[in-house]
C-alpha positions in Angstrom: 33.4 -35.2 -25.0 32.6 -38.8 -23.8 34.5 -40.0 -20.7 35.3 -43.5 -19.7 32.4 -46.0 -19.7 30.5 -44.0 -22.4 29.2 -41.6 -19.8 29.0 -37.9 -21.0 29.7 -34.9 -19.1 27.1 -33.9 -16.5 24.7 -31.3 -17.8 25.0 -28.1 -16.1 22.0 -27.4 -13.8 19.6 -24.8 -14.8 18.3 -22.6 -12.0 14.7 -22.1 -11.7 13.1 -18.6 -10.8 14.1 -17.5 -7.3 11.5 -17.6 -4.6 13.4 -15.6 -2.1 11.3 -13.0 -0.5 8.2 -14.5 -2.0 5.0 -15.1 0.1 1.8 -17.0 -0.6 -1.7 -15.4 -0.1 -3.9 -17.4 2.3 -6.9 -16.5 0.2 -5.8 -17.0 -3.4 -2.5 -19.1 -3.1 -0.9 -16.5 -5.3 2.8 -15.7 -4.7 4.1 -12.4 -4.5 7.0 -10.4 -3.1 6.6 -9.8 0.6 6.6 -6.1 0.3 3.7 -6.2 -1.9 1.3 -8.1 0.6 -0.5 -7.6 3.7 1.3 -9.3 6.6 -1.0 -10.4 9.7 0.2 -11.8 13.0 -1.4 -13.7 15.9 -1.5 -11.8 19.2 -1.1 -13.7 22.6 -4.9 -13.7 22.9 -5.3 -15.3 19.6 -6.6 -12.3 17.7 -5.5 -11.5 14.1 -3.7 -8.4 13.6 -2.4 -6.4 10.8 1.4 -6.0 10.9 1.5 -2.3 9.6 5.1 -1.9 8.7 6.1 -5.6 8.2 8.3 -5.6 11.2 6.5 -7.3 14.0 8.4 -10.2 15.4 7.3 -13.8 15.1 5.4 -16.0 12.5 3.3 -14.2 9.9 0.7 -15.0 7.2 0.2 -13.1 4.0 -2.8 -11.7 1.9 -3.2 -9.7 -1.2 -4.7 -6.2 -1.2 -7.9 -7.6 -2.4 -11.2 -7.7 -0.7 -12.0 -11.2 -2.2 -8.7 -12.6 -1.2 -9.4 -11.6 2.4 -12.9 -12.9 2.3 -11.8 -16.1 0.9 -9.1 -16.5 3.7 -11.8 -15.9 6.3 -14.3 -18.3 4.7 -11.7 -21.0 4.5 -10.5 -20.5 8.2 -7.0 -20.2 6.9 -5.5 -18.5 9.7 -5.7 -21.2 12.2 -3.8 -23.5 9.8 -1.3 -20.9 8.8 -0.4 -20.2 12.4 -0.8 -23.9 13.6 -2.7 -22.4 16.6 -6.2 -21.6 17.6 -7.3 -18.1 16.6 -10.2 -16.1 17.5 -13.0 -15.8 14.9 -12.0 -13.3 12.2 -14.5 -10.8 10.8 -13.7 -10.2 7.1 -15.1 -6.4 7.1 -13.3 -5.7 10.4 -10.0 -7.1 8.9 -10.5 -5.0 5.6 -11.1 -2.0 7.8 -7.8 -2.6 9.8 -5.9 -3.0 6.6 -7.4 0.3 5.3 -6.4 2.1 8.6 -2.9 0.7 8.2 -2.6 2.0 4.6 -3.8 5.4 5.7 -1.4 5.7 8.6 1.5 4.9 6.0 0.0 7.7 3.7 -0.1 10.3 6.6 3.4 9.3 7.8 4.8 9.5 4.2 3.4 12.9 3.7 4.8 14.1 7.0 8.1 12.8 6.4 8.1 14.1 2.9 7.4 17.6 4.4 10.4 17.4 6.7 12.6 16.4 3.9 11.4 19.1 1.5 9.8 16.6 -0.7 6.2 18.0 -0.8 4.5 21.4 -1.3 1.2 22.5 0.1 -1.2 25.2 -0.3 -3.1 26.2 -3.5 -0.6 28.6 -4.8 2.5 26.6 -4.1 0.9 23.6 -5.8 -0.2 25.6 -8.8 3.5 26.4 -9.4 4.8 23.0 -9.1 2.8 20.8 -11.4 5.7 20.1 -13.8 7.5 18.4 -11.0 4.7 16.8 -9.2 4.2 12.9 -9.1 1.2 12.8 -6.9 -1.5 15.4 -5.6 -3.5 14.9 -2.5 -6.7 16.9 -2.4 -8.7 17.5 0.9 -12.1 15.9 1.2 -13.6 19.3 2.1 -11.8 21.3 -0.7 -14.3 24.0 -2.1 -15.9 22.7 -5.3 -14.4 25.4 -7.5 -10.9 24.7 -6.0 -11.2 20.9 -6.5 -12.3 21.3 -9.9 -9.3 23.6 -10.9 -6.9 21.2 -9.3 -8.5 18.3 -11.0 -8.3 20.0 -14.5 -4.5 20.9 -13.7 -3.7 17.5 -12.7 -5.2 15.9 -15.7 -3.4 18.2 -18.1 -0.1 17.4 -16.3 -0.7 13.7 -16.1 -0.4 13.6 -12.3 -2.4 11.2 -10.2 -4.8 13.0 -8.0 -6.1 11.6 -4.7 -8.8 12.7 -2.4 -7.7 12.1 1.2 -8.3 13.6 4.6 -9.8 17.0 5.3 -7.9 20.2 5.2 -7.1 20.0 9.0 -5.5 16.6 8.5 -3.5 17.5 5.4 -2.4 20.6 7.2 -1.3 18.9 10.2 1.0 16.6 8.3 2.5 19.8 6.8 2.9 21.8 10.0 0.1 24.2 9.1 -3.4 24.6 10.7 -5.0 23.6 7.3 -4.2 22.9 3.7 -6.4 22.1 0.8 -3.8 20.1 -1.2 -0.4 18.7 -0.8 1.8 17.8 -3.8 4.6 15.3 -3.9 7.6 16.5 -5.8 9.9 13.6 -5.3 9.6 10.7 -7.7 10.3 8.0 -5.4 8.0 9.2 -2.5 5.2 9.8 -5.2 5.4 6.2 -6.4 5.3 4.9 -2.8 2.2 7.0 -2.1 0.5 6.2 -5.3 0.9 2.4 -4.6 -0.8 2.9 -1.1 -3.4 5.1 -2.6 -4.1 2.3 -5.3 -4.3 -0.3 -2.5 -6.8 1.7 -0.6 -8.9 2.3 -3.5 -9.1 -1.5 -4.3 -10.2 -2.2 -0.8 -12.7 0.6 -0.6 -14.0 -0.3 -4.1 -13.4 3.2 -5.4 -11.9 4.4 -8.7 -8.2 4.2 -9.1 -7.8 8.0 -9.1 -9.9 11.1 -9.5 
């Protein structure tokens, strides 16, 4: 319908894709949801630190979970521009190591919280009985070769991602036991979260996605 003066009705505005919660990688300029990225902050001395749980106060900058992205940000000296303040020199390998350490801390925390909530099983016999419910399996780095091969075959048949992480004492400590050769995650949401963390770790270490 045409109004006075021959002007038509105003066309409705079409909203573009939402950018709420999106962040830009300093190395690649790729935009991703905040929760899918590494967040770094500048401490009072000018050092760049990894914000392990995305909760540190103040201004942050973001990177993708990719070695090339981190190396590119360091090469471009992107951190000083991002924080608009002087920063101490950043070593790419040291920053990557700190990111990996933060990932591993989240994995240990997730397994420990899972044990307290009854979302994990541990020990060879318990794991063997639960493959039909398992969304992720964590195998100790010092598992006996025969045990490791047995669990790999079971995981492959069940379509369950298997990750090698920590020795028997590390896995046992998170499960309230002296030692454990394997920990299975039987909760879907926790398994998805831990699988994501393991995939990030594998990319940064340059290792295969899973065993």
